[in-house]
C-alpha positions as CSV (number, residue, x, y, z in Angstrom):
1,X,0.0,0.1,0.0
2,X,1.5,3.4,-1.0
3,X,0.8,6.8,0.5
4,X,-0.6,7.8,-3.0
5,X,-3.7,5.7,-2.7
6,X,-4.4,6.1,1.0
7,X,-6.5,9.3,1.0
8,X,-7.5,11.5,-1.8
9,X,-9.6,15.1,-1.7
10,X,-12.5,15.1,-4.0
11,X,-16.1,15.1,-4.1
12,X,-18.8,13.0,-2.4
13,X,-20.1,9.8,-4.3
14,X,-23.5,10.2,-5.9
15,X,-25.0,7.6,-3.9
16,X,-24.4,9.6,-0.7
17,X,-26.8,12.3,-2.0
18,X,-24.5,15.1,-0.6
19,X,-25.9,18.3,0.7
20,X,-25.0,21.5,-1.2
21,X,-23.4,24.7,1.1
22,X,-26.8,26.4,1.1
23,X,-28.7,23.3,2.2
24,X,-26.0,22.8,4.9
25,X,-26.5,26.5,6.4
26,X,-30.0,26.0,6.2
27,X,-29.6,23.1,8.8
28,X,-27.4,25.0,11.2
29,X,-30.6,26.8,13.0
30,X,-30.8,27.0,16.9
31,X,-33.7,25.7,18.3
32,X,-35.3,25.1,21.6
33,X,-33.8,21.7,21.5
34,X,-30.4,22.7,20.7
35,X,-30.1,25.9,23.3
36,X,-31.3,23.1,26.0
37,X,-28.2,21.0,25.2
38,X,-26.0,23.8,25.0
39,X,-27.3,25.6,28.4
40,X,-26.4,22.1,29.7
41,X,-22.8,22.6,28.9
42,X,-22.6,20.1,25.8
43,X,-21.8,20.3,22.5
44,X,-24.4,19.7,19.9
45,X,-24.5,18.0,16.5
46,X,-27.0,19.8,14.2
47,X,-26.8,16.7,11.8
48,X,-25.2,13.5,11.2
49,X,-25.7,11.4,7.9
50,X,-23.7,7.9,8.4
51,X,-24.3,5.6,5.6
52,X,-22.8,2.1,4.8
53,X,-22.9,0.9,1.2
54,X,-21.9,-3.0,0.8
55,X,-21.0,-4.2,-2.3
56,X,-19.8,-7.9,-3.1
57,X,-16.2,-6.7,-3.1
58,X,-16.4,-3.6,-0.8
59,X,-17.9,-1.7,1.7
60,X,-18.0,2.1,1.7
61,X,-18.5,3.9,4.8
62,X,-20.0,7.6,4.1
63,X,-20.2,10.3,7.0
64,X,-21.4,14.2,6.7
65,X,-21.9,15.9,10.1
66,X,-21.8,19.3,11.6
67,X,-21.4,20.1,15.1
68,X,-20.3,22.9,17.6
69,X,-17.1,23.2,19.1
70,X,-18.2,24.7,22.6
71,X,-15.9,22.7,24.8
72,X,-12.1,23.0,24.8
73,X,-11.7,19.2,24.8
74,X,-13.9,18.7,21.5
75,X,-11.9,21.4,19.8
76,X,-8.7,19.8,20.7
77,X,-10.0,16.5,19.4
78,X,-11.1,18.1,16.3
79,X,-8.0,20.0,15.7
80,X,-5.9,16.8,15.4
81,X,-7.4,13.2,15.2
82,X,-6.2,9.7,14.0
83,X,-7.9,7.7,11.2
84,X,-7.1,3.9,10.7
85,X,-7.1,2.6,7.4
86,X,-6.9,-1.2,7.0
87,X,-5.1,-2.9,4.2
88,X,-6.5,-2.0,0.9
89,X,-8.7,0.7,2.3
90,X,-8.9,4.2,1.1
91,X,-10.1,7.5,2.7
92,X,-11.7,10.1,0.6
93,X,-12.2,13.5,2.2
94,X,-15.0,15.5,0.5
95,X,-15.4,18.5,2.7
96,X,-13.8,20.1,5.9
97,X,-15.4,23.6,6.6
98,X,-16.3,25.7,9.6
99,X,-19.5,28.0,10.0
100,X,-18.2,31.1,11.8
101,X,-20.0,34.5,12.1
102,X,-22.7,33.5,9.5
103,X,-20.4,32.2,6.9
104,X,-19.2,29.0,5.7
105,X,-15.3,29.1,5.4
106,X,-13.2,26.1,3.7
107,X,-10.7,24.6,5.9
108,X,-9.2,22.4,3.4
109,X,-6.1,24.5,2.6
110,X,-5.6,24.2,6.5
111,X,-5.8,20.3,6.6
112,X,-2.2,18.3,6.8
113,X,-2.6,14.7,6.6
114,X,0.5,12.5,7.7
115,X,0.7,8.8,6.9
116,X,1.9,6.7,9.8
117,X,2.4,2.9,10.5
118,X,-0.6,1.7,12.7
119,X,1.9,-0.6,14.7
120,X,2.7,-0.5,18.0
121,X,2.1,-4.2,19.3
122,X,4.6,-6.4,17.0
123,X,6.7,-6.9,19.9
124,X,3.9,-8.8,21.5
125,X,3.4,-10.9,18.3
126,X,0.3,-8.8,17.1
127,X,1.0,-8.1,13.2
128,X,-1.0,-5.6,11.3
129,X,-0.5,-3.8,8.1
130,X,-3.0,-1.1,8.6
131,X,-1.8,2.7,8.4
132,X,-3.0,5.5,10.4
133,X,-3.8,8.8,9.0
134,X,-3.1,11.8,11.4
135,X,-5.2,14.5,10.5
136,X,-4.8,18.1,11.7
137,X,-7.1,21.1,10.8
138,X,-5.3,24.8,11.9
139,X,-7.0,27.7,13.0
140,X,-10.2,26.3,14.5
141,X,-12.1,28.4,17.1
142,X,-14.0,28.0,20.0
143,X,-17.8,28.6,19.0
144,X,-17.2,27.2,15.2
145,X,-19.5,24.8,13.7
146,X,-17.3,21.9,12.2
147,X,-18.6,20.4,9.1
148,X,-16.9,17.1,7.9
149,X,-17.7,14.9,4.9
150,X,-15.6,11.9,4.1
151,X,-16.0,8.2,2.6
152,X,-13.9,5.3,3.5
153,X,-13.6,2.6,1.2
154,X,-12.5,-0.7,1.9
155,X,-12.0,-3.4,-1.1
156,X,-11.5,-6.9,0.0
157,X,-8.2,-8.6,-0.8
158,X,-8.2,-12.4,-1.9
159,X,-7.2,-13.7,1.7
160,X,-10.3,-11.7,3.1
161,X,-12.9,-13.8,1.3
162,X,-14.8,-14.3,4.5
163,X,-15.6,-10.7,4.5
164,X,-16.1,-10.9,0.9
165,X,-18.7,-13.8,0.9
166,X,-20.4,-12.5,4.2
167,X,-21.4,-8.9,5.6
168,X,-21.8,-8.3,9.4
169,X,-22.4,-4.7,10.4
170,X,-23.7,-3.8,13.9
171,X,-25.4,-0.5,14.0
172,X,-25.4,0.6,17.9
173,X,-27.4,3.6,18.6
174,X,-25.2,6.6,19.7
175,X,-24.0,7.2,23.4
176,X,-26.1,9.7,25.5
177,X,-23.5,12.7,25.3
178,X,-24.4,13.8,21.9
179,X,-27.8,15.5,21.0
180,X,-28.8,15.5,17.3
181,X,-30.7,18.1,15.4
182,X,-31.3,15.3,12.5
183,X,-29.8,11.9,12.5
184,X,-29.8,9.5,9.8
185,X,-28.2,5.9,9.4
186,X,-28.5,4.0,6.3
187,X,-27.4,0.8,5.2
188,X,-27.6,0.2,1.2
189,X,-27.6,-3.5,0.3
190,X,-25.7,-3.6,-3.1
191,X,-24.7,-7.3,-2.4
192,X,-26.1,-10.0,-4.8
193,X,-27.1,-12.0,-1.2
194,X,-30.0,-10.8,0.6
195,X,-29.0,-9.4,4.0
196,X,-31.0,-10.0,7.2
197,X,-31.2,-7.5,10.3
198,X,-32.6,-7.8,13.4
199,X,-33.3,-5.2,15.9
200,X,-32.4,-5.7,19.5
201,X,-33.6,-4.0,22.8
202,X,-35.6,-1.2,21.1
203,X,-38.3,-0.1,23.6
204,X,-41.8,1.1,23.0
205,X,-43.5,4.0,24.6
206,X,-43.9,2.6,27.9
207,X,-40.3,1.4,28.2
208,X,-40.8,-2.3,27.4
209,X,-38.4,-4.1,25.1
210,X,-40.1,-4.6,21.7
211,X,-39.6,-8.8,20.8
212,X,-36.9,-8.8,17.8
213,X,-37.9,-9.5,14.5
214,X,-35.9,-10.6,11.3
215,X,-36.5,-8.6,8.3
216,X,-34.5,-8.6,5.0
217,X,-32.7,-6.4,2.5
218,X,-32.7,-7.7,-1.1
219,X,-30.1,-6.3,-3.3
220,X,-30.8,-2.6,-4.0
221,X,-32.9,-2.1,-1.1
222,X,-32.2,0.4,1.8
223,X,-32.5,0.5,5.6
224,X,-32.8,3.7,7.0
225,X,-33.0,4.9,10.9
226,X,-33.7,8.4,11.1
227,X,-34.8,10.7,14.1
228,X,-35.0,14.4,14.8
229,X,-34.4,16.4,17.6
230,X,-32.6,13.4,18.9
231,X,-30.9,12.2,22.1
232,X,-30.6,8.3,22.9
233,X,-33.0,8.0,25.7
234,X,-31.3,4.8,27.0
235,X,-30.6,4.4,30.7
236,X,-27.2,3.2,30.0
237,X,-26.6,2.0,33.7
238,X,-29.7,-0.2,33.5
239,X,-30.5,-0.9,29.9
240,X,-28.4,-2.3,26.7
241,X,-28.0,0.2,24.2
242,X,-30.4,-0.7,21.5
243,X,-28.5,-2.1,18.3
244,X,-29.3,-3.6,14.9
245,X,-27.5,-6.7,13.6
246,X,-26.9,-7.0,10.0
247,X,-25.8,-10.3,8.3
248,X,-25.8,-12.1,5.2
249,X,-29.0,-14.3,5.4
250,X,-27.8,-17.6,6.2
251,X,-28.2,-20.3,9.2
252,X,-25.2,-22.0,11.5
253,X,-25.5,-25.2,9.8
254,X,-24.6,-23.8,6.5
255,X,-22.1,-21.8,7.8
256,X,-20.4,-24.6,9.5
257,X,-20.5,-26.4,6.1
258,X,-18.8,-23.3,4.6
259,X,-15.9,-23.3,6.8
260,X,-15.1,-26.9,7.7
261,X,-13.7,-27.5,4.1
262,X,-11.0,-24.7,4.9
263,X,-9.8,-26.5,7.8
264,X,-10.3,-30.1,6.7
265,X,-6.9,-30.4,5.1
266,X,-5.0,-29.1,8.2
267,X,-7.2,-31.4,10.3
268,X,-6.4,-34.3,8.5
269,X,-2.6,-34.4,8.8
270,X,-0.6,-37.1,10.8
271,X,1.6,-36.1,13.6
272,X,4.6,-38.8,12.7
273,X,4.6,-37.3,9.2
274,X,5.7,-33.7,10.2
275,X,6.9,-34.3,13.8
276,X,8.4,-37.7,14.4
277,X,10.8,-36.3,17.1
278,X,7.4,-35.2,19.2
279,X,5.8,-38.3,18.5
280,X,8.9,-40.5,19.8
281,X,8.9,-38.3,23.2
282,X,5.1,-38.8,23.8
283,X,5.6,-42.6,23.1
284,X,7.9,-42.7,25.8
285,X,5.7,-41.4,28.6
286,X,4.0,-43.8,30.9
287,X,0.4,-42.5,31.0
288,X,-1.9,-40.9,28.8
289,X,-2.7,-38.1,31.3
290,X,1.1,-37.2,31.2
291,X,1.1,-37.3,27.5
292,X,-2.0,-34.9,27.1
293,X,-0.5,-32.5,29.6
294,X,2.6,-32.4,27.9
295,X,0.9,-32.0,24.4
296,X,-1.1,-28.9,25.9
297,X,1.8,-27.1,27.5
298,X,4.1,-27.7,24.4
299,X,1.9,-26.1,22.2
300,X,1.0,-23.2,24.5
301,X,4.6,-22.6,25.8
302,X,6.8,-23.6,23.1
303,X,4.7,-22.4,19.9
304,X,4.8,-18.6,19.9
305,X,1.6,-16.8,19.5
306,X,1.7,-14.7,16.6
307,X,-1.5,-12.8,15.6
308,X,-1.9,-11.6,12.3
309,X,-4.9,-9.1,12.4
310,X,-5.3,-9.1,8.5
311,X,-5.1,-12.7,8.0
312,X,-7.8,-13.8,10.9
313,X,-10.4,-13.1,8.5
314,X,-9.2,-15.4,6.2
315,X,-9.8,-18.5,8.5
316,X,-7.6,-20.8,6.5
317,X,-5.3,-22.3,9.1
318,X,-1.6,-22.7,8.6
319,X,-0.5,-26.3,8.0
320,X,0.5,-27.9,11.4
321,X,3.9,-28.6,9.7
322,X,4.7,-25.2,9.3
323,X,3.7,-24.3,12.8
324,X,5.7,-26.9,14.1
325,X,8.8,-26.0,11.9
326,X,8.7,-22.4,12.4
327,X,7.6,-22.4,16.3
328,X,5.0,-19.7,15.4
329,X,1.2,-19.3,14.6
330,X,-1.8,-17.7,15.4
331,X,-4.8,-19.1,17.4
332,X,-6.0,-21.4,14.3
333,X,-2.7,-22.7,13.8
334,X,-1.7,-23.7,17.4
335,X,-5.3,-25.2,17.8
336,X,-5.2,-27.2,14.6
337,X,-1.4,-28.4,15.8
338,X,-2.7,-29.3,19.1
339,X,-5.5,-31.3,17.8
340,X,-3.0,-33.2,15.4
341,X,-1.1,-34.2,18.7
342,X,-4.2,-35.5,20.4
343,X,-5.5,-37.2,17.4
344,X,-2.2,-39.0,17.6
345,X,-3.0,-39.7,21.3
346,X,-6.3,-41.1,20.3
347,X,-8.1,-38.4,22.4
348,X,-11.2,-36.8,20.8
349,X,-11.0,-33.4,20.1
350,X,-12.4,-30.7,17.9
351,X,-11.5,-26.9,17.1
352,X,-14.3,-24.7,17.7
353,X,-14.9,-21.1,17.4
354,X,-15.6,-18.3,20.2
355,X,-15.9,-15.1,21.1
356,X,-15.1,-14.2,24.7
357,X,-15.6,-10.2,24.6
358,X,-18.9,-10.7,22.9
359,X,-20.3,-14.1,24.3
360,X,-23.1,-12.7,25.8
361,X,-24.5,-11.5,22.4
362,X,-24.0,-14.4,20.3
363,X,-27.6,-15.4,21.5
364,X,-28.8,-12.3,20.2
365,X,-26.7,-12.1,16.9
366,X,-28.0,-13.2,13.5
367,X,-25.7,-16.3,12.5
368,X,-22.5,-15.3,11.2
369,X,-18.8,-16.4,11.1
370,X,-17.7,-12.8,11.7
371,X,-19.4,-13.0,15.1
372,X,-16.5,-15.2,16.1
373,X,-12.8,-14.1,16.6
374,X,-11.1,-16.7,18.3
375,X,-10.2,-20.7,18.0
376,X,-9.7,-23.0,21.0
377,X,-9.9,-26.7,21.1
378,X,-12.6,-28.7,22.7
379,X,-11.3,-32.1,24.2
380,X,-13.8,-35.0,25.2
381,X,-12.0,-37.4,27.7
382,X,-13.5,-40.0,30.1
383,X,-16.7,-38.7,29.6
384,X,-16.3,-34.9,30.2
385,X,-15.8,-32.0,28.3
386,X,-12.7,-29.5,28.6
387,X,-11.8,-26.3,26.4
388,X,-8.3,-25.6,26.1
389,X,-6.9,-22.1,24.7
390,X,-3.8,-23.0,22.7
391,X,-2.7,-19.4,22.6
392,X,-2.6,-19.3,26.7
393,X,0.9,-19.3,28.6
394,X,2.2,-20.7,32.0
395,X,-0.8,-22.9,32.9
396,X,-0.3,-26.4,34.3
397,X,-2.0,-29.6,35.3
398,X,-3.4,-32.8,34.2
399,X,-6.3,-31.9,32.0
400,X,-9.0,-32.3,34.9
401,X,-7.0,-29.6,36.8
402,X,-6.1,-27.0,34.2
403,X,-7.6,-23.7,34.0
404,X,-11.4,-23.4,33.3
405,X,-12.2,-20.8,30.6
406,X,-15.4,-18.8,31.0
407,X,-17.7,-18.6,28.2
408,X,-21.1,-19.9,27.0
409,X,-21.5,-20.2,23.2
410,X,-19.5,-21.7,20.5
411,X,-19.7,-23.5,17.3
412,X,-17.4,-26.6,16.5
413,X,-15.7,-26.6,12.8
414,X,-17.2,-29.5,11.6
415,X,-19.9,-30.4,9.2
416,X,-23.7,-29.7,10.0
417,X,-23.2,-28.0,13.3
418,X,-25.4,-25.5,15.0
419,X,-24.3,-22.7,17.7
420,X,-23.9,-24.9,20.9
421,X,-24.4,-23.7,24.7
422,X,-21.6,-25.0,26.7
423,X,-22.5,-27.3,29.4
424,X,-22.4,-25.9,33.2
425,X,-20.0,-27.4,35.4
426,X,-19.2,-27.8,39.3
427,X,-15.4,-27.9,40.5
428,X,-14.5,-31.3,41.7
429,X,-12.1,-29.5,44.0
430,X,-12.0,-26.1,45.7
431,X,-10.4,-23.3,43.9
432,X,-9.8,-21.7,47.1
433,X,-9.2,-24.1,50.1
434,X,-8.1,-21.9,53.1
435,X,-7.4,-22.7,56.9
436,X,-7.2,-19.9,59.0
437,X,-6.2,-19.8,62.7
438,X,-6.2,-16.7,65.0
439,X,-5.3,-17.2,68.7
440,X,-5.3,-14.5,71.2
441,X,-3.4,-14.9,74.5
442,X,-2.4,-12.4,77.0
443,X,-3.5,-9.6,74.5
444,X,-1.2,-10.9,71.9
445,X,-2.6,-12.8,68.8
446,X,-0.9,-15.1,66.5
447,X,-2.6,-15.7,63.0
448,X,-1.9,-18.4,60.5
449,X,-3.4,-18.7,57.0
450,X,-2.6,-21.7,55.0
451,X,-4.1,-21.5,51.3
452,X,-4.5,-24.0,48.4
453,X,-5.2,-22.4,45.0
454,X,-6.2,-24.7,42.3
455,X,-7.3,-24.5,38.7
456,X,-7.1,-20.7,37.4
457,X,-6.3,-19.3,40.8
458,X,-3.0,-21.7,41.2
459,X,-1.8,-20.2,37.7
460,X,-2.6,-16.7,38.7
461,X,-1.0,-16.8,42.1
462,X,2.2,-18.6,40.5
463,X,2.5,-15.4,38.2
464,X,2.0,-13.0,41.1
465,X,4.8,-14.4,42.8
466,X,6.8,-14.2,39.9
467,X,6.1,-10.7,39.1
468,X,6.0,-9.2,42.4
469,X,8.4,-8.7,45.5
470,X,8.3,-9.9,49.1
471,X,7.0,-6.4,50.6
472,X,4.1,-6.3,48.0
473,X,2.8,-9.6,48.8
474,X,2.8,-9.1,52.3
475,X,1.0,-5.7,52.0
476,X,-1.7,-7.5,49.8
477,X,-2.2,-10.3,52.7
478,X,-2.0,-7.3,55.4
479,X,-4.5,-5.4,53.6
480,X,-6.9,-8.3,53.1
481,X,-6.6,-9.2,56.9
482,X,-7.3,-5.6,57.9
483,X,-10.7,-5.9,56.5
484,X,-11.5,-9.3,57.5
485,X,-10.4,-8.9,60.8
486,X,-12.6,-5.5,60.8
487,X,-9.6,-3.5,61.9
488,X,-11.0,-0.8,59.5
489,X,-13.3,0.2,62.1
490,X,-10.8,0.7,65.0
491,X,-7.6,1.5,63.6
492,X,-8.2,3.3,60.4
493,X,-5.3,4.6,58.9
494,X,-2.7,2.9,61.0
495,X,0.1,1.1,58.9
496,X,-0.5,-2.4,58.3
497,X,3.0,-3.4,58.9
498,X,2.7,-1.9,62.4
499,X,-0.4,-4.2,63.0
500,X,1.0,-7.3,61.6
501,X,4.2,-7.7,62.9
502,X,7.0,-10.1,62.0
503,X,4.9,-11.2,59.0
504,X,5.9,-14.0,56.6
505,X,4.7,-15.4,53.5
506,X,6.2,-18.6,51.8
507,X,5.4,-21.3,49.2
508,X,4.7,-24.4,50.8
509,X,3.8,-26.2,47.9
510,X,4.1,-26.1,43.9
511,X,2.5,-29.0,42.3
512,X,2.2,-28.1,38.4
513,X,0.4,-32.0,37.8
514,X,-2.3,-31.1,40.3
515,X,-2.0,-27.6,39.6
516,X,-1.8,-26.9,43.4
517,X,0.0,-23.8,44.7
518,X,0.2,-23.7,48.5
519,X,1.3,-20.4,50.6
520,X,1.2,-19.8,54.4
521,X,1.0,-16.5,56.1
522,X,1.9,-16.1,59.8
523,X,2.2,-13.0,61.8
524,X,1.8,-11.6,65.3
525,X,-0.8,-8.8,66.1
526,X,-0.7,-6.9,69.5
527,X,-4.1,-6.2,70.8
528,X,-5.7,-8.5,68.3
529,X,-9.3,-7.7,69.3
530,X,-11.5,-5.4,67.5
531,X,-13.1,-2.7,70.0
532,X,-16.3,-1.2,70.1
533,X,-17.9,0.7,72.8
534,X,-15.5,-0.6,75.2
535,X,-16.3,-4.2,74.2
536,X,-13.9,-6.9,72.6
537,X,-14.4,-9.1,69.8
538,X,-12.6,-11.4,67.6
539,X,-13.9,-11.7,64.0
540,X,-13.1,-12.9,60.7
541,X,-15.2,-12.3,57.8
542,X,-14.3,-13.0,54.1
543,X,-16.1,-10.7,52.0
544,X,-14.9,-12.4,48.7
545,X,-18.3,-14.9,49.4
546,X,-20.5,-12.2,49.0
547,X,-20.6,-12.0,45.4
548,X,-21.9,-8.2,45.1
549,X,-22.0,-8.4,41.6
550,X,-25.1,-10.4,42.0
551,X,-26.2,-8.7,45.3
552,X,-26.1,-5.3,43.5
553,X,-27.5,-6.1,40.1
554,X,-29.7,-3.6,38.9
555,X,-29.9,-4.1,35.0
556,X,-33.0,-4.3,33.6
557,X,-32.0,-6.1,30.1
558,X,-28.7,-8.3,30.9
559,X,-28.8,-11.3,33.0
560,X,-25.8,-12.7,35.0
561,X,-23.2,-15.1,33.6
562,X,-22.0,-17.1,36.7
563,X,-18.2,-18.0,36.7
564,X,-17.3,-17.7,40.3
565,X,-14.7,-20.1,42.0
566,X,-15.7,-22.7,44.6
567,X,-14.4,-21.9,48.1
568,X,-13.7,-23.7,51.2
569,X,-12.7,-22.2,54.5
570,X,-12.0,-23.2,57.8
571,X,-11.7,-20.3,60.4
572,X,-10.6,-20.9,64.1
573,X,-10.7,-18.2,66.5
574,X,-9.3,-18.9,70.2
575,X,-9.0,-16.7,73.3
576,X,-7.8,-17.1,76.9
577,X,-11.0,-15.0,77.6
578,X,-14.5,-16.1,78.3
579,X,-16.9,-15.6,75.4
580,X,-20.6,-15.3,74.9
581,X,-21.7,-18.7,73.5
582,X,-25.3,-17.5,73.2
583,X,-24.8,-14.6,70.8
584,X,-27.0,-14.9,68.0
585,X,-24.5,-14.5,65.2
586,X,-21.6,-16.5,66.8
587,X,-24.0,-19.6,66.8
588,X,-26.0,-18.8,63.6
589,X,-25.5,-21.5,60.9
590,X,-26.8,-21.5,57.4
591,X,-27.6,-24.3,54.5
592,X,-28.4,-22.8,51.2
593,X,-29.3,-24.9,48.2
594,X,-30.6,-23.6,45.0
595,X,-30.1,-24.4,41.0
596,X,-27.0,-22.0,41.1
597,X,-25.2,-22.7,43.8
598,X,-25.0,-24.3,47.4
599,X,-23.6,-22.6,50.6
600,X,-23.3,-24.2,54.1
601,X,-21.6,-23.2,57.4
602,X,-21.2,-25.5,60.2
603,X,-20.2,-24.1,63.7
604,X,-18.4,-25.3,66.9
605,X,-18.3,-22.8,69.6
606,X,-16.7,-23.4,73.1
607,X,-16.5,-21.2,76.1
608,X,-13.2,-19.9,74.7
609,X,-13.3,-20.6,71.0
610,X,-15.4,-20.3,67.9
611,X,-14.7,-22.4,64.9
612,X,-16.8,-22.2,61.3
613,X,-16.3,-24.3,58.3
614,X,-17.7,-22.9,55.1
615,X,-18.4,-24.5,51.7
616,X,-19.3,-22.4,48.7
617,X,-20.1,-24.7,45.5
618,X,-21.4,-22.6,42.5
619,X,-22.6,-23.9,39.1
620,X,-20.0,-22.5,37.0
621,X,-20.3,-21.2,33.2
622,X,-24.1,-20.9,33.5
623,X,-26.4,-17.8,32.6
624,X,-28.9,-16.8,35.4
625,X,-31.8,-15.3,33.6
626,X,-33.6,-12.0,34.7
627,X,-36.6,-14.0,36.3
628,X,-34.3,-15.8,38.6
629,X,-32.1,-13.0,39.7
630,X,-34.0,-11.9,42.6
631,X,-34.3,-15.1,44.1
632,X,-30.8,-15.7,43.8
633,X,-30.0,-12.3,45.3
634,X,-31.9,-13.1,48.2
635,X,-30.0,-16.1,48.9
636,X,-26.8,-14.2,48.5
637,X,-28.2,-11.7,51.0
638,X,-28.5,-14.5,53.5
639,X,-24.8,-15.1,53.4
640,X,-24.2,-11.3,53.8
641,X,-26.1,-11.5,57.3
642,X,-23.0,-12.5,59.3
643,X,-22.9,-15.8,57.3
644,X,-19.4,-15.3,55.6
645,X,-17.2,-16.0,58.6
646,X,-17.5,-15.7,62.6
647,X,-17.1,-13.4,65.2
648,X,-16.7,-13.9,69.0
649,X,-18.0,-11.7,71.9
650,X,-15.4,-11.5,74.8
651,X,-17.4,-11.5,78.2
652,X,-15.8,-8.6,80.2
653,X,-15.1,-9.4,83.8
654,X,-17.6,-7.7,86.3
655,X,-19.4,-8.4,89.5
656,X,-22.5,-8.7,87.5
657,X,-20.9,-11.1,84.9
658,X,-19.5,-13.4,87.7
659,X,-23.1,-13.7,89.0
660,X,-24.3,-14.4,85.8
661,X,-21.7,-17.4,85.3
662,X,-22.3,-18.6,88.6
663,X,-26.1,-19.1,88.1
664,X,-25.5,-20.9,84.7
């Protein structure tokens, strides 16, 4: 791509139905609506025309807008901005003008365009041949009205056949800052295949979501969304932004049959044909579990992840032999190589398409291969399903002990497939398994925590210990204990290191087969009791079990995707003082069972101690629908009612207390 054809100054295309200068000036009229927005300290957009024209071999994106420059930050942005161009994409600048003191002034002579490489991540294996236009406009004034008109035209290259064969366009209604005198969005279908579209999360006059319906655009037909005196009425904290999904009319079965032949050759190779040394090494291992673990970690850690943004849309994977020889590849290449190794081991597997970031919306989108942006491997082993991301690094453990990826929807690259919903799971072992002991003797406390981390937690904690220093880690543990022991309410502002003396934190065990990472923390605490109104308490409450994201959920459109860790705690508090063995919260227990999680506490109280064991077992990778959230929320509120730890009240020595104990 040369700089000569990256941008041009020329008139707008006929299909855009541009406006003349006089037509533009006629639209730059202040109204009660515009004055209301300006009086609130906002800028105002007099009009925005945003048109997409989709052809069989190209896509054109046209925009014509006029907006005020009343706020310094918007003036700064307008004076210099960047425009990213993909490979084989060209920008056509039609008009840059300002309306100032009743006159329309052409600013094209004041425009400077610099062509830059849009590259700042190659050191992390992300390669892109896109370019960036840095556009600066001299002599813009506060209170100007800026008029801009341009078109970006993207011509698909041969390797972008997926985008050539299928269109995917999502129109999201604008953010709530801007108000528009006139707002017009168009999609012009000039493709030979018809385009389906579906409106999602639009509301009627009563605020109720309108059920979605699928409509179609034949070649030559236009979809238009026009509003006047418009500001998006969405409540962004409680509602999803309305959007319209456009996609080439198809279904999942047809799409799977389209993409499978692209992978078929790479999926049919034999490991011994291109990696006999790897096959020989696997043969020497005594158990299949060891072989599977080695295969996964070999591909994850020895094959460099190289993401080529321009080739991802091609979806034709690199041959496993090339990936193995070069020791590098993208998600497709790494996944196909891992499957070749698993095939050699006789382990059933398939390559699947996912989109972690947009996973929730896959259930609403129209069928489209362009809804996916990542490839991973699904393994069926001993009657269970596992999902492995071949691009991950520094993950360990036998298959059943490895990291669990959070997502819900996927499509296997096999013939005649549908969009699948992943089966929810329960962890067989606890992700966090912690023993806490606090003993107070002669007003000095000794505290010890032994914590076992498993699955994702083990991998994350290994990484944390590798990238942090001793003082960072101790401060992290001290900070957590500062809140768990409720010291935040009686010694707030005091240095953690002055509270937790002689603190140590050490790795007790690091088992990369069972994927268990065990650490032990110990410290002494002078005056370990939390004090309030002259009364003393020992308490330990771990707020991580409260799951405030559910308790505080107020969204009316979005359900909750539950992907919490399972947790097990044994908390022991002991003192050389007598405690109140009848106090309500000290002795209360709970036992919660619902379809999404179980939570149980069991207590043992003596005259000098309290012990609680807590079991929390969530169902993982499952959507909690809106009509079930309130029921689940109430169960989490029960946990929040002092059922996420234990507290014991010291019985202060007095004549009345002595009499009470005498008559008990």
